[in-house]
DRENDO-1510 file (C-alpha; in Angstrom, 1 decimal, always signed):
<recs>
REC; n; res; u; v; w
REC; 1; MET; +0.0; +0.1; +0.0 .
REC; 2; ASP; +2.9; +2.3; +0.8 .
REC; 3; GLU; +4.4; +1.7; -2.6 .
REC; 4; PHE; +1.0; +2.5; -4.2 .
REC; 5; LEU; +0.8; +5.9; -2.4 .
REC; 6; LYS; +4.4; +6.7; -3.1 .
REC; 7; ASN; +3.8; +5.9; -6.7 .
REC; 8; PHE; +0.6; +7.9; -6.7 .
REC; 9; LYS; +2.5; +11.0; -5.2 .
REC; 10; GLU; +5.3; +10.8; -7.6 .
REC; 11; ASP; +2.8; +10.6; -10.7 .
REC; 12; LEU; +0.8; +13.5; -9.3 .
REC; 13; ASN; +3.8; +15.8; -8.8 .
REC; 14; LYS; +5.2; +14.7; -12.1 .
REC; 15; GLU; +1.8; +15.9; -13.7 .
REC; 16; GLU; +2.4; +19.1; -12.0 .
REC; 17; GLY; +6.0; +19.4; -13.2 .
REC; 18; ASN; +7.4; +18.9; -9.7 .
REC; 19; GLU; +9.9; +15.9; -9.3 .
REC; 20; VAL; +9.6; +14.2; -6.0 .
REC; 21; HIS; +12.8; +13.1; -4.4 .
REC; 22; GLU; +13.2; +10.4; -1.8 .
REC; 23; GLY; +12.6; +11.7; +1.7 .
REC; 24; GLU; +10.9; +14.9; +0.6 .
REC; 25; VAL; +8.2; +16.2; +2.8 .
REC; 26; VAL; +4.9; +16.6; +1.3 .
REC; 27; LYS; +3.1; +19.9; +1.9 .
REC; 28; GLU; +0.0; +20.0; +3.8 .
REC; 29; ASN; -1.9; +21.6; +1.1 .
REC; 30; GLU; -0.8; +18.8; -1.4 .
REC; 31; LEU; -2.0; +16.3; +1.0 .
REC; 32; ILE; -5.3; +18.2; +1.2 .
REC; 33; SER; -5.5; +18.2; -2.6 .
REC; 34; ILE; -4.8; +14.4; -2.8 .
REC; 35; SER; -7.3; +13.8; -0.1 .
REC; 36; VAL; -10.0; +15.8; -2.0 .
REC; 37; ASP; -9.2; +14.1; -5.3 .
REC; 38; LEU; -9.5; +10.6; -3.6 .
REC; 39; VAL; -12.7; +11.5; -1.9 .
REC; 40; LEU; -14.3; +12.8; -5.3 .
REC; 41; LYS; -13.0; +9.5; -7.0 .
REC; 42; ILE; -14.4; +7.4; -4.2 .
REC; 43; ASP; -17.8; +9.3; -4.6 .
REC; 44; MET; -17.8; +8.8; -8.3 .
REC; 45; ILE; -17.2; +5.0; -7.9 .
REC; 46; LYS; -20.0; +4.9; -5.4 .
REC; 47; ARG; -22.4; +6.5; -7.8 .
REC; 48; GLU; -21.4; +4.2; -10.4 .
REC; 49; MET; -21.9; +1.0; -8.3 .
REC; 50; ASP; -25.4; +2.4; -7.1 .
REC; 51; SER; -26.3; +2.9; -10.8 .
REC; 52; THR; -25.2; -0.5; -11.9 .
REC; 53; MET; -26.8; -2.1; -8.9 .
REC; 54; LYS; -30.1; -0.3; -9.7 .
REC; 55; LYS; -29.7; -1.7; -13.3 .
REC; 56; VAL; -29.1; -5.1; -12.1 .
REC; 57; GLN; -32.2; -5.2; -9.9 .
REC; 58; GLU; -34.3; -3.7; -12.9 .
REC; 59; HIS; -32.9; -6.5; -15.3 .
REC; 60; SER; -33.6; -9.1; -12.4 .
REC; 61; LYS; -37.2; -7.9; -12.2 .
REC; 62; LEU; -37.7; -8.3; -16.1 .
REC; 63; VAL; -36.2; -11.8; -16.0 .
REC; 64; GLU; -38.4; -12.7; -13.3 .
REC; 65; LYS; -41.4; -11.6; -15.2 .
REC; 66; GLN; -40.2; -13.3; -18.3 .
REC; 67; GLU; -39.6; -16.7; -16.4 .
REC; 68; GLU; -43.3; -16.3; -15.0 .
REC; 69; GLU; -44.7; -15.6; -18.4 .
REC; 70; PHE; -42.9; -18.7; -19.9 .
REC; 71; ALA; -44.0; -21.0; -17.0 .
REC; 72; ARG; -47.5; -19.7; -17.6 .
REC; 73; LYS; -47.3; -20.5; -21.3 .
REC; 74; THR; -45.7; -23.8; -20.6 .
REC; 75; TRP; -48.4; -24.7; -18.1 .
REC; 76; LYS; -51.1; -23.7; -20.6 .
REC; 77; MET; -49.7; -25.8; -23.3 .
REC; 78; LEU; -49.1; -28.8; -21.1 .
REC; 79; MET; -52.8; -28.5; -20.1 .
REC; 80; GLU; -54.2; -28.1; -23.6 .
REC; 81; SER; -52.1; -31.1; -24.6 .
REC; 82; ALA; -53.2; -33.4; -21.8 .
REC; 83; TRP; -56.8; -32.3; -22.5 .
REC; 84; GLY; -56.3; -33.1; -26.3 .
REC; 85; ASN; -54.9; -36.6; -25.3 .
REC; 86; PHE; -57.9; -37.2; -22.9 .
REC; 87; VAL; -60.4; -36.3; -25.5 .
REC; 88; TRP; -58.6; -38.6; -28.2 .
REC; 89; LEU; -58.5; -41.4; -25.7 .
REC; 90; GLU; -62.3; -41.1; -25.2 .
REC; 91; ARG; -62.9; -41.7; -28.9 .
</recs>
């Protein structure tokens, strides 16, 4: 985890044109900036997860309705077939 944070800090400072040297102290405002960026990214990910979960729930409801309709149609076909066989046997 420390390696990830170190690389993240280096990448951030390289983007700003500031090289990071080993043992360099990070300024408080840089930490605040990094923290804010992380909070915003976490919030964005949470929103995407919520949106995806909502889509999954909607899809699950649709699939459930389709399964119920299929079961109803299958049951109806079986009953019609059974009735047809019964009528045929009586002849």
